[in-house]
N, C-alpha and C positions, 0 to 999 in steps of 0.2 A: 431843285438844284441848290437852292440856298441852304437847305437842311444838310445836304451832302457835304458842302464846303465847311459848314459849321461843325459837323461831326469830324471831318478831317482835321480841322484846326484844334478841336478838343483832344483828339488822339495824339496829334503832334505835341501839344503842350503837356499832356500826360506823360508821353515818352521822354520829353526833355526833362521834366521834373524828376522822373525815375532815374534818368542818366546822371543828373547832378547830385542826387542823393547817394549814388553808388560809390563805395570807396575806390573802386577801379578807376572811375573818372578822375578823382583827385590824385591818384597815383600817377596816371598818365600826364596830367597837368604838371605835377611836380617834376617828372622826367623831362618834359619839354622845357620847363623853366631852367632846370639845372643845365641842360644841354645848351640852351641859348646863352646862359651866363658863362659857361666854359668857352664857347666859341667867341663871345665878345671879349673875354679876358685874353684869350690867345691872340685874337686879332689886334688887340691894343698893344701887344708887345712889339717893340721895334725890331727885335730879332728873336722870333719864337724858338728857333733852333738853339740859340745861345741859352735861352731860358731853360730849355729842357736839358741841354748838355751840362749846365751848372748843377743839376741834381745828382750828377755822378752815377754811382751804381744803382740809384733808385730810378734813373731815367727810363729803363725798359718797363718797370712796373707802372710808372706814371703814364707812359704813352698807351699801355694796354688799357688802363683805367679810363684815360681820356678818350680813347677811340671807342671803348665799350659804352661809355656814357653818351657820347654823341651819336653812336650808331643806333641807339635805342629809340630814336625819335625821327619824325619826318625831316629833321634838320641834320641828318647824318651827313658826314663830310668825307671827301677824298683827300683833303689837305693833310690830315694826320698820317694816313698810310704813305703818302708821298714824302712827307717830312721824315718818316722812319727811314725811307730809302736814302735820304740825304744825310741822316745822322749816324746810322748804324751800318755795319757790313751788310751786304745784300741778303745773305741767307738769314741773318738775325732779323733784318727788317721784314722779310717774308714771314718768319715765325711770329713776330710781334703783330703783324697785320692780321694773321689768322687768329691769334690769341685774342686780340681786341675784338674782332668780329664774333668770336665764339663767346666771349664774356657778355657782349651786348645781346647776342642771340639767345643765350640761356636766360638772362635776366628778363628779357622781353617775353620769352616763352611762358614764364611764370606769371607775368603781368596779364597776358592774354588768357591763361588758365583761370585767373581770378576774374577777369572780365566775362568769361563764359559763365561762371557761377553767378555773378552779380546781374548780368544783362542777358543771359541765355543767347549768346551770339551764335552758337551752333544751330539752334532752332531757327534763327533768322537767316542763316546761310541756306538752310533747307527750304525756306520759303521763297528763295530767289527764283526767277524764271529758269526753266529747264536748260536753256542755252547757256546761262551764266553759271549754273551749277557744274557744268562740264569742266570749267576752269578751276573749280575748288577741289582739286585732287590732292590726296595726302600721302601718296606712295613716295618712296625715296627718290625715284627718278624725277617725278614731277616737282618735288620740293627743291631738288638740286637745280633743275632747269629754271624754275621761278627765281631762285636766288641769284642766278646769273643775269637776270633782266636788269637793265639800268634803272636807277632811281628807287622805286618802291618795291621792286621784286623781292628783295631780301626781307623787307618788313612784311610783305603780304605772305610769303612762305612761312614766316614765324607766326603770323596771326593764324593761319590755317593750322599749323602744327599745335599751337597752344589751345586754340578754340576747339579743335576736333579731337583732342586727346591723343595725338600721335605720341608714341613712347619717346621718352627723352633721348634714349640712345640713337634712335632713328633721326631725331631732330639734330642732335650733335653731329652725327655723320653727314647729314645734309648740309649743315652749316660749314663744316670743314671742307667738304668736297666742292660745294658751291662757291665758297669765298676764296678758294685757292687761286683761280685765275686772276681775280682782281688783286689779291695780295701780291702776286708775282709782278703783275703789270705796274702797280703803284710803286713797289720797291725798286723796280728797274727804272721807272720814270724818275724817281728821286735820285737814284745813283747817277743817272744820265745828266740830270741838271747840275749835280756837283762836278761831273767830269767836264762840263762845258767850260 
């Protein structure tokens, strides 16, 4: 029994060392740190809406980049899409919400593609128990449904698409269709807050 736990410990340490040496790991750490920094900066603003409005015609580009960078991590936020509804006309806010989600989805797709090359993630997905593999489906309908799940659904759909080599056009279509309901809801929520 002691030999088994010792072998598990060795395998765990070997796997952790391989993970830390992989460029993918450090790219993911950098994304999380940038996202955390952006969220802290935006949270420290006394009036985030005014800060963004002061950017003038660059404001839409800024919010797409801001939403894209924060949606690429587990620290993704619904504050920015709601803020878009408060700052811009509703249709523009919806488009910006979809564009921000698409920017983050495409960037993270390539991060996970790199992760599969460095860490062989697809092989590890295939080693999961049979009941868990049923949920790792990569067809368009499954990716859209996963993306609509709250919290980590979008990130998990992107992980599967990147890791399993889903064609980029299918992933983009899944991101657009799957993020549309949330984009509309957050834009309307922001517009409703302003109307109060």
